[in-house]
OpenMM code with the backbone's topology and positions (N, CA, C; nanometers):
from openmm import Vec3, app, unit

residues = "MET VAL ASP GLU HIS GLU PRO ARG THR SER TRP THR PHE LEU THR GLN HIS ALA ARG VAL LEU LEU MET ILE SER ARG ASP PRO GLN VAL ARG VAL ARG ASP LEU ALA ALA THR CYS GLY LEU THR GLU ARG ALA VAL GLN ALA ILE ILE THR ASP LEU GLU SER ALA GLY TYR LEU THR ARG THR ARG HIS GLY ARG ARG ASN HIS TYR ARG ILE ALA ARG GLY MET HIS PHE ARG HIS PRO ALA GLU ALA HIS HIS GLU ILE SER GLY PHE LEU GLU MET PHE ALA ASP LEU SER PRO PRO ALA GLY ALA ASP GLY ALA PRO GLY SER HIS PRO ASP ASP ARG HIS GLY GLN ALA HIS GLU ARG ASP ARG GLY ARG SER SER".split()
positions = [
    Vec3(2.3571, -2.1072, -2.1135),
    Vec3(2.2704, -2.0458, -2.2110),
    Vec3(2.1496, -1.9861, -2.1376),
    Vec3(2.1111, -1.8635, -2.1702),
    Vec3(2.0004, -1.7940, -2.1072),
    Vec3(1.8740, -1.8187, -2.1883),
    Vec3(1.7679, -1.8568, -2.1183),
    Vec3(1.6383, -1.8755, -2.1831),
    Vec3(1.5859, -1.7380, -2.2243),
    Vec3(1.5545, -1.7210, -2.3521),
    Vec3(1.5118, -1.5903, -2.4007),
    Vec3(1.3764, -1.5468, -2.3466),
    Vec3(1.3020, -1.6353, -2.2757),
    Vec3(1.1739, -1.5984, -2.2175),
    Vec3(1.1864, -1.5543, -2.0718),
    Vec3(1.3024, -1.5725, -2.0115),
    Vec3(1.3232, -1.5299, -1.8737),
    Vec3(1.3611, -1.3826, -1.8721),
    Vec3(1.3149, -1.3084, -1.7701),
    Vec3(1.3505, -1.1667, -1.7639),
    Vec3(1.4988, -1.1472, -1.7368),
    Vec3(1.5554, -1.0402, -1.7941),
    Vec3(1.6966, -1.0092, -1.7733),
    Vec3(1.7210, -0.9580, -1.6316),
    Vec3(1.6245, -0.8844, -1.5780),
    Vec3(1.6349, -0.8284, -1.4437),
    Vec3(1.5044, -0.8516, -1.3703),
    Vec3(1.5088, -0.8368, -1.2402),
    Vec3(1.3836, -0.8478, -1.1653),
    Vec3(1.3309, -0.7061, -1.1414),
    Vec3(1.2197, -0.6757, -1.2011),
    Vec3(1.1577, -0.5456, -1.1870),
    Vec3(1.0072, -0.5633, -1.1820),
    Vec3(0.9379, -0.4619, -1.1353),
    Vec3(0.7920, -0.4647, -1.1311),
    Vec3(0.7386, -0.3352, -1.1898),
    Vec3(0.6125, -0.3347, -1.2246),
    Vec3(0.5518, -0.2153, -1.2817),
    Vec3(0.5247, -0.1085, -1.1767),
    Vec3(0.4997, -0.1487, -1.0543),
    Vec3(0.4705, -0.0523, -0.9483),
    Vec3(0.5937, -0.0284, -0.8621),
    Vec3(0.6140, 0.0968, -0.8257),
    Vec3(0.7237, 0.1297, -0.7344),
    Vec3(0.6820, 0.0931, -0.5925),
    Vec3(0.7774, 0.0917, -0.5035),
    Vec3(0.7452, 0.0652, -0.3632),
    Vec3(0.6572, 0.1765, -0.3070),
    Vec3(0.6770, 0.2994, -0.3512),
    Vec3(0.5928, 0.4100, -0.3063),
    Vec3(0.4472, 0.3871, -0.3478),
    Vec3(0.4272, 0.3439, -0.4711),
    Vec3(0.2910, 0.3167, -0.5186),
    Vec3(0.2291, 0.2024, -0.4398),
    Vec3(0.3063, 0.1003, -0.4134),
    Vec3(0.2565, -0.0160, -0.3406),
    Vec3(0.2146, 0.0222, -0.1983),
    Vec3(0.2965, 0.1015, -0.1297),
    Vec3(0.2632, 0.1455, 0.0062),
    Vec3(0.1387, 0.2340, 0.0032),
    Vec3(0.1307, 0.3248, -0.0927),
    Vec3(0.0132, 0.4118, -0.1035),
    Vec3(-0.1131, 0.3303, -0.1286),
    Vec3(-0.1045, 0.2290, -0.2131),
    Vec3(-0.2198, 0.1422, -0.2387),
    Vec3(-0.2638, 0.0693, -0.1124),
    Vec3(-0.1691, 0.0170, -0.0367),
    Vec3(-0.2030, -0.0553, 0.0861),
    Vec3(-0.2689, 0.0384, 0.1874),
    Vec3(-0.2189, 0.1604, 0.1959),
    Vec3(-0.2793, 0.2585, 0.2867),
    Vec3(-0.4188, 0.2956, 0.2388),
    Vec3(-0.4392, 0.3049, 0.1071),
    Vec3(-0.5720, 0.3399, 0.0561),
    Vec3(-0.6740, 0.2310, 0.0891),
    Vec3(-0.6299, 0.1066, 0.0991),
    Vec3(-0.7193, -0.0043, 0.1335),
    Vec3(-0.7493, -0.0093, 0.2822),
    Vec3(-0.6546, 0.0368, 0.3634),
    Vec3(-0.6696, 0.0299, 0.5085),
    Vec3(-0.6009, 0.1511, 0.5709),
    Vec3(-0.6741, 0.2601, 0.5934),
    Vec3(-0.6133, 0.3836, 0.6445),
    Vec3(-0.5526, 0.3720, 0.7847),
    Vec3(-0.5767, 0.2626, 0.8544),
    Vec3(-0.5187, 0.2441, 0.9868),
    Vec3(-0.4170, 0.1302, 0.9894),
    Vec3(-0.3686, 0.0908, 0.8733),
    Vec3(-0.2740, -0.0195, 0.8632),
    Vec3(-0.1478, 0.0120, 0.9438),
    Vec3(-0.0912, -0.0899, 1.0047),
    Vec3(0.0314, -0.0728, 1.0818),
    Vec3(0.1525, -0.0807, 0.9893),
    Vec3(0.2571, -0.0077, 1.0249),
    Vec3(0.3818, -0.0088, 0.9474),
    Vec3(0.4336, -0.1520, 0.9384),
    Vec3(0.4222, -0.2268, 1.0457),
    Vec3(0.4673, -0.3670, 1.0473),
    Vec3(0.3962, -0.4476, 0.9393),
    Vec3(0.2654, -0.4271, 0.9252),
    Vec3(0.1883, -0.5011, 0.8258),
    Vec3(0.2215, -0.4556, 0.6842),
    Vec3(0.2412, -0.3242, 0.6665),
    Vec3(0.2822, -0.2731, 0.5359),
    Vec3(0.4148, -0.3350, 0.4941),
    Vec3(0.5088, -0.3377, 0.5867),
    Vec3(0.6416, -0.3922, 0.5571),
    Vec3(0.6328, -0.5387, 0.5165),
    Vec3(0.5565, -0.6161, 0.5913),
    Vec3(0.5455, -0.7593, 0.5612),
    Vec3(0.4790, -0.7828, 0.4262),
    Vec3(0.3729, -0.7109, 0.3990),
    Vec3(0.2994, -0.7302, 0.2745),
    Vec3(0.3790, -0.6827, 0.1532),
    Vec3(0.4514, -0.5722, 0.1688),
    Vec3(0.5272, -0.5154, 0.0569),
    Vec3(0.6670, -0.5747, 0.0432),
    Vec3(0.7082, -0.6557, 0.1385),
    Vec3(0.8408, -0.7157, 0.1321),
    Vec3(0.9523, -0.6163, 0.1600),
    Vec3(0.9261, -0.5224, 0.2494),
    Vec3(1.0223, -0.4184, 0.2848),
    Vec3(1.0494, -0.4218, 0.4343),
    Vec3(1.1506, -0.3480, 0.4765),
    Vec3(1.1733, -0.3322, 0.6199),
    Vec3(1.0794, -0.2237, 0.6723),
    Vec3(1.0546, -0.2257, 0.8024),
    Vec3(0.9708, -0.1223, 0.8626),
    Vec3(1.0331, 0.0150, 0.8427),
    Vec3(1.1641, 0.0220, 0.8516),
    Vec3(1.2343, 0.1490, 0.8319),
    Vec3(1.2138, 0.2026, 0.6904),
    Vec3(1.2183, 0.1144, 0.5912),
    Vec3(1.1954, 0.1561, 0.4521),
    Vec3(1.0528, 0.2070, 0.4346),
    Vec3(0.9566, 0.1388, 0.4956),
    Vec3(0.8162, 0.1824, 0.4863),
    Vec3(0.7990, 0.3173, 0.5536),
    Vec3(0.8613, 0.3372, 0.6686),
    Vec3(0.8524, 0.4667, 0.7367),
    Vec3(0.9097, 0.5782, 0.6495),
    Vec3(1.0194, 0.5504, 0.5806),
    Vec3(1.0793, 0.6502, 0.4909),
    Vec3(0.9853, 0.6815, 0.3739),
    Vec3(0.9211, 0.5796, 0.3196),
    Vec3(0.8267, 0.5991, 0.2089),
    Vec3(0.7075, 0.6812, 0.2557),
    Vec3(0.6549, 0.6504, 0.3735),
    Vec3(0.5417, 0.7271, 0.4283),
    Vec3(0.5825, 0.8731, 0.4473),
    Vec3(0.7033, 0.8964, 0.4959),
    Vec3(0.7531, 1.0330, 0.5123),
    Vec3(0.7619, 1.1027, 0.3769),
    Vec3(0.8113, 1.0337, 0.2748),
    Vec3(0.8168, 1.0904, 0.1385),
    Vec3(0.6773, 1.1289, 0.0905),
    Vec3(0.5828, 1.0372, 0.1053),
    Vec3(0.4460, 1.0607, 0.0577),
    Vec3(0.3806, 1.1758, 0.1342),
    Vec3(0.4072, 1.1816, 0.2632),
    Vec3(0.3515, 1.2882, 0.3456),
    Vec3(0.4148, 1.4231, 0.3085),
    Vec3(0.5452, 1.4260, 0.2911),
    Vec3(0.6162, 1.5502, 0.2546),
    Vec3(0.5706, 1.6036, 0.1196),
    Vec3(0.5383, 1.5137, 0.0275),
    Vec3(0.4937, 1.5538, -0.1062),
    Vec3(0.3450, 1.5884, -0.1102),
    Vec3(0.2736, 1.5693, 0.0003),
    Vec3(0.1326, 1.6062, 0.0064),
    Vec3(0.0358, 1.4965, -0.0347),
    Vec3(0.0839, 1.3746, -0.0582),
    Vec3(-0.0035, 1.2654, -0.1009),
    Vec3(-0.0842, 1.2060, 0.0138),
    Vec3(-0.0367, 1.2213, 0.1365),
    Vec3(-0.1135, 1.1725, 0.2505),
    Vec3(-0.0814, 1.2542, 0.3738),
    Vec3(-0.1737, 1.2476, 0.4691),
    Vec3(-0.1527, 1.3069, 0.6007),
    Vec3(-0.1669, 1.1960, 0.7033),
    Vec3(-0.0963, 1.2152, 0.8117),
    Vec3(-0.0946, 1.1137, 0.9172),
    Vec3(-0.1398, 1.1804, 1.0459),
    Vec3(-0.2397, 1.1213, 1.1115),
    Vec3(-0.2838, 1.1697, 1.2420),
    Vec3(-0.2834, 1.0525, 1.3387),
    Vec3(-0.2611, 1.0847, 1.4631),
    Vec3(-0.2541, 0.9827, 1.5672),
    Vec3(-0.3920, 0.9649, 1.6286),
    Vec3(-0.4416, 0.8412, 1.6344),
    Vec3(-0.5669, 0.8055, 1.7023),
    Vec3(-0.5298, 0.7040, 1.8088),
    Vec3(-0.5148, 0.7500, 1.9313),
    Vec3(-0.4716, 0.6588, 2.0370),
    Vec3(-0.3299, 0.6120, 2.0114),
    Vec3(-0.3126, 0.4815, 2.0014),
    Vec3(-0.1799, 0.4243, 1.9770),
    Vec3(-0.1539, 0.3963, 1.8292),
    Vec3(-0.2498, 0.4290, 1.7426),
    Vec3(-0.2360, 0.3972, 1.5997),
    Vec3(-0.2342, 0.5235, 1.5157),
    Vec3(-0.1723, 0.5117, 1.4016),
    Vec3(-0.1766, 0.6192, 1.3031),
    Vec3(-0.2987, 0.5990, 1.2150),
    Vec3(-0.3546, 0.7072, 1.1705),
    Vec3(-0.4634, 0.7047, 1.0722),
    Vec3(-0.4157, 0.7904, 0.9554),
    Vec3(-0.4237, 0.7344, 0.8360),
    Vec3(-0.3739, 0.8035, 0.7178),
    Vec3(-0.4916, 0.8512, 0.6341),
    Vec3(-0.4748, 0.9668, 0.5730),
    Vec3(-0.5741, 1.0201, 0.4808),
    Vec3(-0.5018, 1.0546, 0.3517),
    Vec3(-0.5486, 0.9978, 0.2425),
    Vec3(-0.4846, 1.0190, 0.1125),
    Vec3(-0.5499, 1.1370, 0.0414),
    Vec3(-0.4670, 1.2224, -0.0149),
    Vec3(-0.5138, 1.3359, -0.0947),
    Vec3(-0.5350, 1.2849, -0.2374),
    Vec3(-0.6522, 1.2310, -0.2649),
    Vec3(-0.6808, 1.1641, -0.3918),
    Vec3(-0.6797, 1.2588, -0.5118),
    Vec3(-0.6874, 1.3877, -0.4883),
    Vec3(-0.6858, 1.4850, -0.5974),
    Vec3(-0.5455, 1.5222, -0.6440),
    Vec3(-0.4445, 1.4667, -0.5771),
    Vec3(-0.3055, 1.4939, -0.6171),
    Vec3(-0.2791, 1.4320, -0.7541),
    Vec3(-0.1849, 1.4901, -0.8245),
    Vec3(-0.1479, 1.4409, -0.9567),
    Vec3(-0.0191, 1.3602, -0.9488),
    Vec3(0.0024, 1.2759, -1.0481),
    Vec3(0.1264, 1.1997, -1.0569),
    Vec3(0.2440, 1.2969, -1.0670),
    Vec3(0.3586, 1.2532, -1.0215),
    Vec3(0.4766, 1.3392, -1.0177),
    Vec3(0.5493, 1.3486, -1.1508),
    Vec3(0.5508, 1.2439, -1.2286),
    Vec3(0.6264, 1.2449, -1.3542),
    Vec3(0.5530, 1.3294, -1.4582),
    Vec3(0.6252, 1.4118, -1.5331),
    Vec3(0.5610, 1.4982, -1.6325),
    Vec3(0.4739, 1.4238, -1.7336),
    Vec3(0.5071, 1.3001, -1.7653),
    Vec3(0.4283, 1.2250, -1.8637),
    Vec3(0.2875, 1.1932, -1.8126),
    Vec3(0.2702, 1.1845, -1.6812),
    Vec3(0.1394, 1.1534, -1.6230),
    Vec3(0.0863, 1.2665, -1.5361),
    Vec3(0.1528, 1.3802, -1.5343),
    Vec3(0.1209, 1.4881, -1.4406),
    Vec3(-0.0210, 1.5429, -1.4548),
    Vec3(-0.0861, 1.5190, -1.5656),
    Vec3(-0.2225, 1.5686, -1.5840),
    Vec3(-0.3280, 1.4698, -1.5312),
    Vec3(-0.2855, 1.3579, -1.4728),
    Vec3(-0.3773, 1.2593, -1.4173),
    Vec3(-0.3739, 1.2615, -1.2648),
    Vec3(-0.4922, 1.2549, -1.2040),
    Vec3(-0.5002, 1.2445, -1.0589),
    Vec3(-0.4726, 1.1006, -1.0162),
    Vec3(-0.4216, 1.0828, -0.8948),
    Vec3(-0.3914, 0.9493, -0.8448),
    Vec3(-0.5179, 0.8718, -0.8079),
    Vec3(-0.6318, 0.9393, -0.7994),
    Vec3(-0.7557, 0.8721, -0.7599),
    Vec3(-0.7912, 0.7576, -0.8547),
    Vec3(-0.7723, 0.7758, -0.9836),
    Vec3(-0.8017, 0.6692, -1.0801),
    Vec3(-0.7109, 0.5489, -1.0606),
    Vec3(-0.5843, 0.5745, -1.0321),
    Vec3(-0.4882, 0.4682, -1.0051),
    Vec3(-0.5294, 0.3904, -0.8805),
    Vec3(-0.5653, 0.4618, -0.7743),
    Vec3(-0.6052, 0.3957, -0.6496),
    Vec3(-0.7327, 0.3132, -0.6696),
    Vec3(-0.8265, 0.3664, -0.7464),
    Vec3(-0.9511, 0.2929, -0.7730),
    Vec3(-0.9257, 0.1672, -0.8552),
    Vec3(-0.8328, 0.1747, -0.9483),
    Vec3(-0.8030, 0.0597, -1.0341),
    Vec3(-0.7547, -0.0596, -0.9510),
    Vec3(-0.6784, -0.0322, -0.8465),
    Vec3(-0.6221, -0.1392, -0.7654),
    Vec3(-0.6945, -0.1596, -0.6327),
    Vec3(-0.8033, -0.0896, -0.6098),
    Vec3(-0.8714, -0.0927, -0.4801),
    Vec3(-0.9175, -0.2318, -0.4389),
    Vec3(-0.9622, -0.3126, -0.5324),
    Vec3(-1.0187, -0.4427, -0.4957),
    Vec3(-0.9161, -0.5551, -0.4961),
    Vec3(-0.7920, -0.5261, -0.5290),
    Vec3(-0.6898, -0.6300, -0.5251),
    Vec3(-0.6450, -0.6501, -0.3815),
    Vec3(-0.6538, -0.7733, -0.3336),
    Vec3(-0.6123, -0.7991, -0.1973),
    Vec3(-0.4687, -0.8470, -0.1938),
    Vec3(-0.4028, -0.8314, -0.0770),
    Vec3(-0.2646, -0.8780, -0.0660),
    Vec3(-0.2566, -1.0280, -0.0849),
    Vec3(-0.1384, -1.0813, -0.1134),
    Vec3(-0.1245, -1.2246, -0.1350),
    Vec3(-0.1743, -1.3043, -0.0147),
    Vec3(-0.2421, -1.4136, -0.0406),
    Vec3(-0.2946, -1.4982, 0.0665),
    Vec3(-0.1810, -1.5503, 0.1519),
    Vec3(-0.2011, -1.5447, 0.2830),
    Vec3(-0.1027, -1.5985, 0.3757),
    Vec3(0.0195, -1.5113, 0.3936),
    Vec3(0.0133, -1.3836, 0.3529),
    Vec3(0.1284, -1.2951, 0.3728),
    Vec3(0.1503, -1.2757, 0.5214),
    Vec3(0.2689, -1.3088, 0.5697),
    Vec3(0.2998, -1.2928, 0.7112),
    Vec3(0.2860, -1.1474, 0.7498),
    Vec3(0.2169, -1.1239, 0.8604),
    Vec3(0.2013, -0.9889, 0.9107),
    Vec3(0.0967, -0.9085, 0.8372),
    Vec3(0.0287, -0.9687, 0.7409),
    Vec3(-0.0744, -0.8961, 0.6676),
    Vec3(-0.1927, -0.8721, 0.7584),
    Vec3(-0.2708, -0.7671, 0.7350),
    Vec3(-0.3880, -0.7419, 0.8166),
    Vec3(-0.4748, -0.8666, 0.8239),
    Vec3(-0.5214, -0.8934, 0.9437),
    Vec3(-0.6058, -1.0103, 0.9629),
    Vec3(-0.5286, -1.1324, 1.0074),
    Vec3(-0.3944, -1.1268, 1.0056),
    Vec3(-0.3175, -1.2432, 1.0457),
    Vec3(-0.2995, -1.2498, 1.1964),
    Vec3(-0.3358, -1.1437, 1.2665),
    Vec3(-0.3278, -1.1417, 1.4111),
    Vec3(-0.4682, -1.1552, 1.4673),
    Vec3(-0.4982, -1.2614, 1.5428),
    Vec3(-0.6344, -1.2830, 1.5906),
    Vec3(-0.6860, -1.1700, 1.6777),
    Vec3(-0.5974, -1.0964, 1.7461),
    Vec3(-0.6433, -0.9887, 1.8337),
    Vec3(-0.6536, -0.8549, 1.7618),
    Vec3(-0.6324, -0.8505, 1.6331),
    Vec3(-0.6381, -0.7279, 1.5555),
    Vec3(-0.7785, -0.7133, 1.4968),
    Vec3(-0.8635, -0.6362, 1.5666),
    Vec3(-1.0030, -0.6224, 1.5245),
    Vec3(-1.0152, -0.5649, 1.3838),
    Vec3(-0.9317, -0.4675, 1.3522),
    Vec3(-0.9395, -0.4058, 1.2198),
    Vec3(-0.9042, -0.5075, 1.1118),
    Vec3(-0.8054, -0.5910, 1.1386),
    Vec3(-0.7665, -0.6936, 1.0428),
    Vec3(-0.8765, -0.7939, 1.0199),
    Vec3(-0.9530, -0.8267, 1.1261),
    Vec3(-1.0623, -0.9213, 1.1113),
    Vec3(-1.1694, -0.8642, 1.0205),
    Vec3(-1.1969, -0.7350, 1.0334),
    Vec3(-1.2955, -0.6734, 0.9450),
    Vec3(-1.2463, -0.6781, 0.8009),
    Vec3(-1.1167, -0.6551, 0.7815),
    Vec3(-1.0592, -0.6589, 0.6471),
    Vec3(-1.0758, -0.7980, 0.5867),
    Vec3(-1.0493, -0.9012, 0.6645),
    Vec3(-1.0655, -1.0387, 0.6162),
    Vec3(-1.2112, -1.0655, 0.5805),
    Vec3(-1.3029, -1.0181, 0.6640),
    Vec3(-1.4452, -1.0397, 0.6392),
    Vec3(-1.4852, -0.9712, 0.5083),
    Vec3(-1.4386, -0.8459, 0.4887),
    Vec3(-1.4708, -0.7728, 0.3659),
    Vec3(-1.4135, -0.8432, 0.2434),
    Vec3(-1.2926, -0.8949, 0.2558),
    Vec3(-1.2276, -0.9633, 0.1422),
    Vec3(-1.3076, -1.0870, 0.1051),
    Vec3(-1.3635, -1.1564, 0.2038),
    Vec3(-1.4410, -1.2766, 0.1764),
    Vec3(-1.5637, -1.2488, 0.0925),
    Vec3(-1.6207, -1.1285, 0.1070),
    Vec3(-1.7387, -1.0925, 0.0295),
    Vec3(-1.7082, -1.0731, -0.1182),
    Vec3(-1.5860, -1.0310, -0.1479),
    Vec3(-1.5543, -1.0025, -0.2881),
    Vec3(-1.5114, -1.1266, -0.3645),
    Vec3(-1.4946, -1.2379, -0.2954),
    Vec3(-1.4498, -1.3601, -0.3635),
    Vec3(-1.5629, -1.4268, -0.4368),
] * unit.nanometer
topology = app.Topology()
chain = topology.addChain("A")
for resn in residues:
    res = topology.addResidue(resn, chain)
    for name in ("N", "CA", "C"):
        topology.addAtom(name, app.Element.getBySymbol(name[0]), res)
């Protein structure tokens, strides 16, 4: 017998593309490895999503030394016709202060030698 309060399928409100874009908006120098770990995806899947977002004009990627730096085009509109009159900037702002799950393996700040991750952890501590 199925409990009528349990979901029929496992789904979420945000797509993987939205989740990756949100993580990049929080940390423009985030590593693909960290995105993959936090989003529960493979690095290859994250790279494909970044390529999709870049091809559609939602972000640009530039190389700074050994790291990528991403810039989001916040004035872009949603792709679906039902939301096409809304810019993504409001969506990004709505989720800007949500931090990744505590203790996420590979999340920014989980590597002691990752200076950028340490700053992220310090900033997160201020909002608590």
